[in-house]
C-alpha positions as CSV (number, residue, x, y, z in Angstrom):
1,X,-0.7,-17.2,0.9
2,X,1.9,-15.1,2.9
3,X,1.8,-12.7,0.1
4,X,-1.8,-11.7,1.5
5,X,-0.6,-12.2,5.0
6,X,2.3,-9.7,4.1
7,X,-0.3,-7.2,2.3
8,X,-2.3,-7.3,5.0
9,X,0.2,-6.5,7.3
10,X,1.7,-3.9,5.5
11,X,-2.2,-2.1,5.4
12,X,-2.0,-2.2,9.0
13,X,1.2,-0.6,9.5
14,X,0.3,2.2,7.3
15,X,-3.2,2.5,9.1
16,X,-1.3,2.8,12.5
17,X,1.0,5.4,10.3
18,X,-1.6,7.4,9.4
19,X,-3.2,7.8,13.0
20,X,0.4,8.7,14.0
21,X,0.3,11.7,11.6
22,X,-3.5,12.5,11.6
23,X,-5.4,14.2,14.6
24,X,-8.1,12.8,12.9
25,X,-7.6,9.0,13.3
26,X,-7.5,7.3,16.4
27,X,-7.0,3.3,16.6
28,X,-7.6,1.7,20.1
29,X,-4.3,-0.7,19.3
30,X,-2.8,-3.1,17.2
31,X,-6.0,-5.5,16.7
32,X,-8.2,-2.5,15.7
33,X,-5.8,-1.4,13.0
34,X,-5.5,-4.9,12.1
35,X,-9.4,-5.3,11.6
36,X,-9.5,-2.2,9.9
37,X,-6.9,-3.4,7.7
38,X,-8.8,-6.4,6.9
39,X,-12.4,-4.2,6.6
40,X,-10.6,-1.9,4.2
41,X,-8.9,-4.7,1.3
42,X,-12.6,-5.8,1.7
43,X,-14.4,-2.8,0.7
44,X,-11.6,-1.8,-2.3
45,X,-12.2,-5.3,-3.5
46,X,-15.4,-5.5,-3.6
47,X,-17.4,-2.0,-3.8
48,X,-14.5,0.3,-4.8
49,X,-14.5,-1.4,-8.4
50,X,-18.3,-0.7,-8.7
51,X,-17.8,3.1,-7.3
52,X,-15.6,3.9,-9.7
53,X,-17.5,2.7,-12.5
54,X,-20.7,4.5,-11.7
55,X,-18.7,7.8,-11.0
56,X,-16.5,7.2,-13.8
57,X,-18.0,10.7,-16.0
58,X,-17.0,12.8,-13.0
59,X,-13.7,10.9,-12.4
60,X,-13.0,12.1,-16.4
61,X,-14.3,15.3,-15.7
62,X,-11.8,15.7,-12.7
63,X,-8.8,14.2,-14.5
64,X,-8.8,11.2,-12.1
65,X,-8.9,13.4,-8.8
66,X,-12.6,12.1,-7.8
67,X,-10.7,8.8,-7.0
68,X,-9.3,10.3,-3.9
69,X,-13.4,10.9,-2.7
70,X,-14.1,7.4,-3.1
71,X,-10.7,6.4,-1.2
72,X,-11.9,8.4,1.6
73,X,-15.4,6.8,1.2
74,X,-13.9,3.6,1.7
75,X,-11.8,4.8,4.7
76,X,-14.9,6.3,6.6
77,X,-16.8,3.4,6.0
78,X,-14.2,1.4,7.5
79,X,-14.7,3.3,10.5
80,X,-18.0,3.2,10.9
81,X,-17.6,-0.7,11.2
82,X,-14.7,-1.7,13.3
83,X,-14.9,-0.5,17.1
84,X,-11.8,1.2,18.2
85,X,-11.0,2.6,14.7
86,X,-12.5,6.4,14.0
87,X,-12.0,8.9,11.2
88,X,-12.7,12.1,12.1
89,X,-14.0,14.5,9.4
90,X,-14.1,14.4,5.4
91,X,-10.2,16.3,4.9
92,X,-9.1,14.2,7.5
93,X,-10.5,11.0,5.3
94,X,-9.0,12.5,2.3
95,X,-5.2,13.1,3.7
96,X,-5.4,9.9,5.5
97,X,-6.5,7.6,2.8
98,X,-4.0,9.3,0.8
99,X,-1.0,8.4,3.3
100,X,-2.4,4.8,3.6
101,X,-2.2,4.4,0.2
102,X,1.5,6.0,-0.5
103,X,2.6,4.1,3.2
104,X,1.2,0.9,1.7
105,X,2.3,1.1,-1.9
106,X,6.2,2.0,-0.9
107,X,5.7,-1.7,1.9
108,X,4.0,-3.4,-1.1
109,X,6.4,-2.7,-3.4
110,X,8.9,-4.6,-1.8
111,X,6.9,-8.1,-1.7
112,X,7.0,-10.1,-4.6
113,X,3.8,-12.0,-6.2
114,X,4.7,-15.2,-4.0
115,X,5.0,-13.4,-1.3
116,X,8.5,-13.3,-0.1
117,X,10.8,-10.1,0.4
118,X,12.2,-8.7,-2.1
119,X,16.3,-7.5,-1.7
120,X,19.1,-6.6,-4.1
121,X,22.5,-7.0,-3.2
122,X,24.9,-4.2,-4.1
123,X,28.5,-4.6,-3.8
124,X,29.8,-1.3,-5.4
125,X,28.1,2.1,-5.5
126,X,29.8,3.4,-8.8
127,X,29.2,0.9,-11.3
128,X,26.9,-1.8,-11.5
129,X,26.8,-5.8,-13.3
130,X,23.3,-7.1,-13.7
131,X,24.2,-10.9,-13.5
132,X,20.7,-12.2,-14.2
133,X,21.0,-15.2,-11.7
134,X,17.7,-15.3,-9.2
135,X,17.6,-16.8,-5.9
136,X,14.7,-19.4,-5.9
137,X,11.3,-18.0,-7.2
138,X,11.6,-14.5,-6.3
139,X,12.7,-11.8,-8.6
140,X,15.7,-11.0,-6.9
141,X,18.8,-10.1,-8.9
142,X,22.3,-9.4,-7.9
143,X,24.3,-6.5,-9.0
144,X,27.8,-6.3,-8.7
145,X,31.2,-4.3,-10.4
146,X,32.5,-6.0,-13.2
147,X,35.2,-2.9,-13.7
148,X,34.3,-2.5,-17.4
149,X,31.0,-0.7,-19.2
150,X,29.5,-4.4,-20.6
151,X,25.9,-5.2,-18.7
152,X,25.9,-8.9,-18.8
């Protein structure tokens, strides 16, 4: 359950960042971005797979670049439903969906499947040793310098 909330907040932060970076995306506040992230998540879970299957031939012909158009359409659809979240123009939607995807991917890369935030403890920058001990249920591994060239 925590993973969904963290991912929702990561998508909210990426929408706020896209609104800050692009002039054509406007949000009226945090809750507009919060509900826009929820709507975008619902649209991406339900309509995006169907749109990808329907447009598969053109997606193959364009070597996957048509996926940017599908992502932009999902963003425009979310802006049509959520008051206080506006996306003006097709190219703004294309660049906005690209920015949102990149920032959301970066933020979600720090969230494990259980919903905890991942970290690495690095003690020496020159040479690292993989100890292999894990902390709890997450995928965190300590790295430390042992002084020789073997990995344990």
